[in-house]
N, C-alpha and C positions, 0 to 999 in steps of 0.2 A: 077618192083622192089619189092621184098618181104620185110616182117617185119624185119628180120635180117639185110637187107642192109640198112634199115632206121635208126636202131640203131647204126650200124657200123658208118654211115656217120655223125650222130649225135654227136657222142661222139669222132670222129676223130681217131679210133684205127688204128695202124699200127703195121706191123710185129714186134715182134713175137707175140703180142697180137691180140686175135681174141674173138668173142661172141661165147659162147658155150651154152647159155640158157636163159630164161626169164620166170618168175612166178609171176602171179597177185593174190594177196591174197585178196579175197572179204571179209574176215571174220573180217577184220580190219576197223576201222573208222578214217580217210579215209583210202581207199583202198591203199595197198602198192604193187609197181611193184620193182620187183628185177631182176637185169641183171646180169649175170654171166660172168665173163671175165676170160679167160686163156691162156696160152701160150702151144705149143707143147712141149712134153717131149723131152728133149736134146737140146732144144735151148739154143742160148748164150745170156747173158743180159749185157750191159754195167756197168761197175764198176762204182759206183755214184762218185769216187775221181778222176780217171784218164780217164774214158770212154773206157777202153780196154774191149773188149769183153771175158766174162769169163764165166765159167759153174755154173749152180745153186747150192748152198750148201745145202740149204733147204728151205721150204717154210711155209708161214705164211698166214691164211685168213683173209681179212681185207675189211671193209665195208666203202663207203662214200656215203654221201647224195648228190643226184644229182637234177637238176631242175624238177619239176612236170611233168609228162607225162600226158597231158590233165589234169583231176582232180585228178589223182592218185599221192601220193607220191613216189618218185623214189629212188632207192639206186643201187650201183653198188657193186658187191663183186668180190674179185680176190684173188687167191693163188699167194701171191707176194714173190718172191725169196729173199734171201740173196746170192751174188755172193762171190766165192772165188777167190780174186785177189791175185796173187804171192807177188805184192807190198804192197797192202793196207789191205790184209788178207780179214775177213769175213765182209761183208757190206750189209745192207738192200738195194735194187734198187729202183729208183725213178721212179714210174708211169706217163706216159704223161698226165693223165686227172686230176692230184691233185698235190698240192704241198707237199712237205715233212712236215710230222707231221701233216697235216690237216686230220679232217674228212669230209670234204667238198669238193666237184669237184671244178676246177678252174671256171667253168661256174656258179656253185651256189653261190661261193664267189662273181662273178663280180655282180650278181642279188644282193645279200646282199648289197654290197656297194652302188649299184645305189637306192636301196629303203631306205637305212639309210641317203642318201643326202636328201631326199625329205619327210621324216616322221620320228617321235620318234623312237629310236631304240627297245623301249618296245613294241610299236604297230607293228613294223615290226617283232619282234619276235612272237607276236600272230598270225600274219597274215601268215608267213611262217610255224609256228610250231616247232621253236627251242627256247632253254632258250637264254635271250638277253646277257648274259655272254659270250656265244659262239659267238655272233655278234661281241660285243666289241673285243674279242681276233682277229677276222679277220681284224676289223678297225685298231686296233693298229699294226699289222703286215703291212698292205699296207701302211699305213701313215708313219711308221717307215722306210720303203723300200723306199717311196717317198722322204723322207728327208735325207737319205743316198746318194741317186742318184743325188740331187739337185746340179746344177752347178751354182754359183753365181760369175763367173769370169766376167759377164759382167753388174752386178749390178752397178749403177752409182747414182741413185735417188731413196729415200725412203720416206714413210710417215709412221707416227707412231701415236698411239692413244691407250688409255686404254678403256677396255669395262668390264661392270660389270659381274662378273662369278657367284654371288649370292647374296643375301640379305646381306646388311652391307657393309662394306669397304673391299670387295673383288674383285680384278681386275685381268684382263689378258692384257697385252700390246701386242698388233699386230703390225708387220711390214709389210708393203707391197712394191712391185717393182713398182714404178710410171710410168715406162716404159712397163710395162706388161698390155697389154688391157684387159685380161682375165684371172680369178683365180690367182690375183696377191699376194696373203699371201705367204711370205717367211720365217717368223719366228713368233712365239707366246711364250710368257713365262709368269708364274704367277707373280703378283704384278705389280707395276708402280713405276717410278722414275729411277735414275741414274743406279742403278744395272741392270736393264732390258736392257740399252742401252750396258752396258760393256758385258752382255750375248750374245747380238745380234753381237757385235764386233768379240766374240770368235767364234760364229756360222760360220758367214760369211768366217773367215779365215780358218776353217775347211773345207769350200766347195768351194775351189778355188777363192774365193773373198778376196779383200783387204779393210781395212778401210779408206786408203788414196785415194782409187778410188770412194769413195763416195763423190760427187760434189753439191748434194742437198738433204736438208731435211726439210720435211713440217709436222709442228706439232702444238701443242697448246700453250698457254702461261706458261705451267708449268715450274716454275724455275728449277725444277731437269731435266727435259727433255733438256731444254736449255743449262744447265751447262754440262751435260754428252755429248750432241752433240759436244759442244765446245772441251772437253777434248779427247772423244773416236774418233771422226770424223774430225780431224783437217782441212782438205780440202774443208769440206761442207759448202754451203751458206745455212744458216737457213732461212725458210720462215715461218711466223705464217700465217695461213690460215684466209682469212676472215669470214669464218663461225664460227670461235672461238671468234672472235671480237663481231660479233652479238649476240653469245649466252652469252657471258659475261654481255652485257648490258640488255640483255633479262632478265637474272637471277635477274640482280640489279634492274631492273623495277618490277618484281614481288615480291621481296623483300619489296619494297617501298609500293606497293599496299597491301600486307599482313599486314603491320605495321599501314598503315593508315586505313584500314578498320575496325582495332581495335577501331579507335577513333570516325569514322563518316560513315554514309551510303554511299555505291558505287552504281552507275548505275548497272542496272541488265544486266547479260551476259558480264561483264566486263572482268571478269577473262581471258577468252580465247581469247576476242577480243584482248587486248593488247599484246598478245604473237605472233600475226599475223601481217602481213605487212598491212598497211592502205589500199592499192590497191589489196590487196588479196582476196581469196575466203572467204568472209564473210556472214553470216545469216543476216536477216534483224533486228533481235534484237541486233547482234554484232554492225552493223553499227550504229544503233540507241544509243548503249552505247557509242562509241566513239564520236558521234556527241555531247553527253551530257557532256563526259569528256573534249572536246575542249573548251567548254564554261564555265567550272566549274573552281573553284579556289583550286582545290585538287592539292596536290603536285604529285599526281601519273602521272597528266597530264603533269607535267614538265619533269619526268622521261620518259614519253612515247614519248615527242616530242624531246627529245635528242636521244632516241633510232631510231626514225624515220628519224632524220637527216644523219645517218650512210648510209643509201641507196643513198644520195647524194654524199658521197665519193666514194662508191663502182661504181658510174657511170662516175668515170674520166676516161679518156681515154689514159692518159701518167702518167709516175712517177711522172713528175714535178707537173702535175694537181693535182694529188693525194696528194703530199705532201703538197701542198698549202691548199687544201681543208681540210686535216687532221688537220694542223694548226689552220684554219679558225674555224672547229668544237670544238677544245678543247678550244679555247676563248670564243666561243658562249656558250659551255655548262659550263665553270666557271660562267660565269655571271649570268646564269639561276640558278645555284646550290647556289650561295651565301656561306651563312654559316649554311644554314637550317639542323638541325641534322637529320631529318628523311630521307634526302636525302643522308645519307653518303654511301649507298651500291653502288649509281650511281658514288659519288666521288671516291671510291675506284676504279671503273672500269676504271673510266676516267685516274687516276693515272698510273694503269696497262698499258693502250694503251699508255701513254706518255713514259714510261720506255722502251718499246718495238716498238717505233715506226718505226725505221729503219728497223727492221725485218717485221713488218707489211706491209711498203710499197714495200718490195721485191716481194709482190704478183703481182706488176705491172711489174717487171722485169722478173720474173719466169712464165715458162709455166705449172707450175704443181699447182695442188689445193688438198685439202683433201676431196672433195666432195665425192669420190669412197669410202674413209675410212668410212665416216658417213653412206654411203648407205651399206657398208659391216656390220658396227656396227648392222643397223637394222635387216639385215639378221640374225646375231649372235644372237641377243636377240629375234627374232621371233622363231628360232630353240630352243633356251633355255624355251620360254614360252610355246611352243608345248610340250617339254619333261617336262613341271612342274618342271623344276631344273634340274641339274645334280648331281649325287652323290659325284664329287668331281672335282677340277679344272681340272685334267689330261683329263678326259672324255670331258670336254667342249673345251679343247684346240685341242684334235683329231678331234671333230666335227668342229671346225674353218678351221683345215686342209681340212677336207674331204669336206666341203662346198665350200671353196674359194682359195685352193692351187692347184698346178699343179697335184693334184693326178689323174686327169683324164688322163694324160700322162701314169701313172702308169695302169690304167683300160684298156687302149687300148693293153698293151702288156700280159694282162692275157690270 
């Protein structure tokens, strides 16, 4: 097999296209390999509108960046014709190695998308040797294409949560298909609250889905989310995930610790120790801090004991057992809290749990949890940190789709 055959196979060239030459320019750094492609004179080309074989009207020289050939940058050049179709007039033909309007080959774009999923786009641009804006245009095209082709007719259970898009109160709300085991993100939109659920309803109805088909919603205790779910997804059973219950009391505990620390000394290493489970992976200093806390008369100790008792509820095996334990927990916490002012954050957390007790107990009836959503949020924030933030919310949303939506199905078709 000679060199020309290697290039022909690598590019997937088919009639009427053929390789007519190649040139390696060693005067540039990095070296540049140019592959020339052409068709025989008199060849017929398919009209880009109807596919009818038509003669060429004229030609224009075009160039595309291709995958590197060993360490050399590689480009494809071709004299691309415009066809003269009786029905559609003069139109530029589409070449089989690149999508219309792109200056990259399909294989090069596929490589860009795979790299952009694993590293910041700016670093990807420096590594490949193209401007980052050009990579963002590729990402936008394929994410948009994936969204257009998304079929949500079978969507029945969703999870939703907000994730920070930048510093300050800037959020993106992400919706996932709870029945999809891999790449579950189906929608993401700027902001949080009722409006995001309305936008989600509109989106699914534009993609063969129906709001009435949504039977399960897993979310946090946000009043806006809960109200919007009731209004926009009337047939959905709402479950408040247990993670958010623990998160609520953990934050309240930390607020108590911060307030009490201003009044008196605390055991060393207590800050991180109280945020972990008592039987979790603790350092020796953290174990000592918790032991000291337990025998102290600190109000932080009361808040910590209440937070730790949540694990007893979580271990209930049935809905009835969980209901009894939750009721017992509420009574226990009330007695512990009394009317002590500094424990007000924990008191508010307890009131929130009482208001949403029925939806919290649905956790023992539902087969869905928001654990995957929290894991995805970690991935999104890690990507944001690697990129040192995104210039706008739109680019962050594109990255969310690229990381965790069925975009891989589109990649396979490139």
